[in-house]
C-alpha positions in Angstrom: 67.2 -41.6 4.6 65.9 -43.8 1.8 62.3 -43.6 0.4 61.2 -46.8 2.1 62.6 -45.8 5.5 60.9 -42.4 5.1 57.6 -44.0 4.2 57.8 -46.4 7.2 58.6 -43.4 9.5 55.6 -41.4 8.2 53.3 -44.4 8.6 54.4 -44.9 12.2 53.4 -41.4 12.9 50.0 -41.6 11.2 49.2 -45.1 12.2 51.2 -46.0 15.3 51.9 -49.7 15.9 52.4 -51.6 19.1 53.6 -55.1 19.6 50.5 -57.2 20.3 52.4 -59.1 22.9 54.2 -56.6 25.0 53.2 -53.2 23.7 56.7 -52.3 22.3 56.3 -49.4 19.8 56.5 -49.5 16.0 56.3 -53.2 15.5 53.4 -55.6 15.3 55.2 -58.4 17.0 58.6 -57.8 18.5 61.6 -60.2 18.4 61.4 -60.8 22.1 57.8 -61.9 21.9 58.5 -64.1 18.9 61.4 -65.7 20.8 59.0 -66.8 23.6 57.3 -69.1 21.1 60.6 -70.5 19.6 62.4 -71.6 22.8 62.1 -74.9 24.5 58.6 -76.4 24.1 56.7 -77.6 27.2 55.7 -81.2 27.4 53.1 -83.2 29.3 50.6 -85.9 28.3 46.8 -86.4 28.1 45.7 -90.0 28.6 49.1 -91.2 27.6 49.3 -89.1 24.4 52.2 -86.6 24.4 51.2 -83.0 24.5 53.7 -80.4 23.3 53.0 -76.7 23.6 55.3 -73.9 22.3 54.9 -71.9 25.6 52.9 -71.3 28.7 49.7 -69.4 28.4 50.8 -66.3 30.2 52.1 -62.8 29.7 52.9 -61.7 26.1 52.0 -65.2 24.7 48.5 -64.9 26.2 48.2 -61.4 24.7 49.3 -62.6 21.2 46.7 -65.4 21.4 44.0 -62.9 22.3 45.0 -60.6 19.4 44.8 -63.5 17.0 41.6 -64.9 18.4 39.7 -61.7 18.8 41.1 -59.5 16.1 42.5 -61.9 13.6 45.9 -60.3 13.9 48.0 -61.6 10.9 51.4 -60.9 12.5 50.3 -62.5 15.7 49.0 -65.5 13.7 52.4 -65.8 12.0 54.3 -65.8 15.3 51.9 -68.3 16.9 52.0 -70.4 13.8 55.7 -70.7 14.1 55.1 -72.0 17.7 52.6 -74.6 16.4 55.2 -75.7 13.8 57.8 -76.1 16.6 55.4 -78.2 18.6 54.5 -80.4 15.6 58.1 -81.0 14.9 58.6 -82.4 18.4 55.8 -85.0 17.9 55.5 -88.2 15.9 54.2 -87.8 12.3 50.5 -88.1 11.8 47.6 -86.6 9.8 46.6 -83.3 11.4 43.2 -83.0 12.9 42.1 -79.6 14.4 39.8 -78.8 17.3 37.1 -76.5 16.0 36.1 -73.2 17.5 32.8 -73.1 19.4 29.8 -72.2 17.3 29.4 -69.0 19.3 33.0 -68.0 18.8 32.9 -68.7 15.1 29.8 -66.6 14.7 31.3 -63.7 16.7 34.7 -63.7 15.0 33.8 -64.9 11.5 36.9 -67.1 11.4 38.6 -70.0 13.2 41.9 -69.0 14.9 43.5 -72.5 14.5 43.0 -72.2 10.8 44.8 -68.9 10.8 47.7 -70.4 12.7 48.1 -73.4 10.4 47.6 -71.2 7.2 50.5 -69.0 8.4 52.9 -71.9 8.2 51.4 -73.5 5.1 49.7 -76.4 6.9 46.1 -77.7 6.8 44.2 -80.0 9.2 41.0 -82.1 9.0 38.4 -80.4 11.3 36.5 -82.2 14.0 32.9 -81.1 14.1 30.8 -80.0 17.0 27.5 -81.7 17.5 24.5 -79.3 17.3 24.0 -77.3 20.5 27.0 -79.0 22.1 29.2 -76.9 24.3 26.9 -73.8 24.3 28.1 -71.0 26.4 31.5 -69.4 27.1 34.1 -72.0 28.1 36.3 -69.5 30.0 33.4 -68.8 32.4 33.2 -72.5 33.4 35.0 -74.5 36.1 37.1 -77.4 35.1 34.3 -79.8 36.1 31.8 -77.8 34.0 34.1 -77.8 31.0 34.6 -81.5 31.2 30.8 -82.1 31.4 30.1 -79.7 28.5 32.8 -81.3 26.3 31.7 -84.9 26.8 30.2 -86.2 23.6 30.5 -82.8 21.9 32.9 -83.7 19.1 32.8 -86.1 16.2 34.9 -86.8 13.1 32.7 -86.5 10.0 32.1 -89.7 8.1 34.1 -88.9 5.0 37.1 -87.9 7.2 36.6 -91.0 9.4 36.8 -93.3 6.4 39.9 -91.6 5.1 41.7 -91.6 8.5 40.5 -95.0 9.9 43.5 -96.9 11.2 45.9 -93.9 10.6 48.1 -92.0 13.1 46.7 -88.5 13.8 47.9 -85.4 15.7 45.4 -83.1 17.3 46.0 -79.3 16.9 44.5 -76.7 19.2 45.5 -73.2 20.1 45.4 -73.3 23.9 45.0 -76.2 26.3 43.8 -75.2 29.8 41.8 -77.9 31.7 42.4 -80.5 29.0 38.6 -81.2 28.7 38.5 -80.4 25.0 41.5 -82.4 23.9 40.2 -85.4 26.0 37.0 -85.2 24.0 39.0 -84.9 20.8 40.8 -88.1 21.7 37.6 -89.9 22.4 36.0 -88.8 19.1 39.1 -89.8 17.1 39.4 -93.2 18.8 35.7 -93.8 18.2 36.4 -93.2 14.5 39.1 -95.8 14.5 42.1 -93.4 14.4 45.3 -93.7 16.4 46.1 -90.3 18.2 49.9 -90.1 18.6 50.2 -86.4 19.7 48.7 -83.1 20.6 50.2 -79.8 19.5 49.2 -76.4 21.0 50.5 -72.9 20.9 50.2 -72.7 24.7 48.9 -74.5 27.8 48.2 -73.6 31.4 50.0 -76.3 33.5 48.6 -75.2 36.8 45.0 -75.8 35.5 45.6 -79.2 34.0 43.9 -81.8 36.2 45.6 -84.9 37.6 46.4 -87.5 35.1 47.7 -85.1 32.4 51.3 -85.0 33.6 
């Protein structure tokens, strides 16, 4: 056994590792879980704008997203970032604009998960901004109607970015699309700033929860 192999074996005993997606031993993200994000992307649309997601928000993919969002898992971020890159490659070219974390989520975590995903694949995106006190409270505890009401008017594109992107094609980047309320608000904010949204890229979405009009 070589020195490197011996060190890895010793480390696995002292600090056991499990796949953040499926729990497989001795690896942070296994090949099977990575493959779930590199297969055939799922496609739908929001207000006529194509939405491409690397996978459905379920099973190991959901677990990887949670590991990245709640613990800042670097290996999970790399795997999910590869999924974002796949989704982006399936969409028209445009300047990337990301949906920001909620203020509460950013305070709790200390980082923005979408930034981690993009950084993992060497990409950057212009951030939308949340209006003060907009969207307070946990989104996951709201119904689809409550999410839509909370999202309405909550996002804006800062003036410097609006001036730079006015008249240009843009692609929205988010981690997970569930009800579609946040990306609808992102579309509204970008159109109000004079941008032309041509695509929405996500790691995952939840088709069964997307309301009528998104398919």
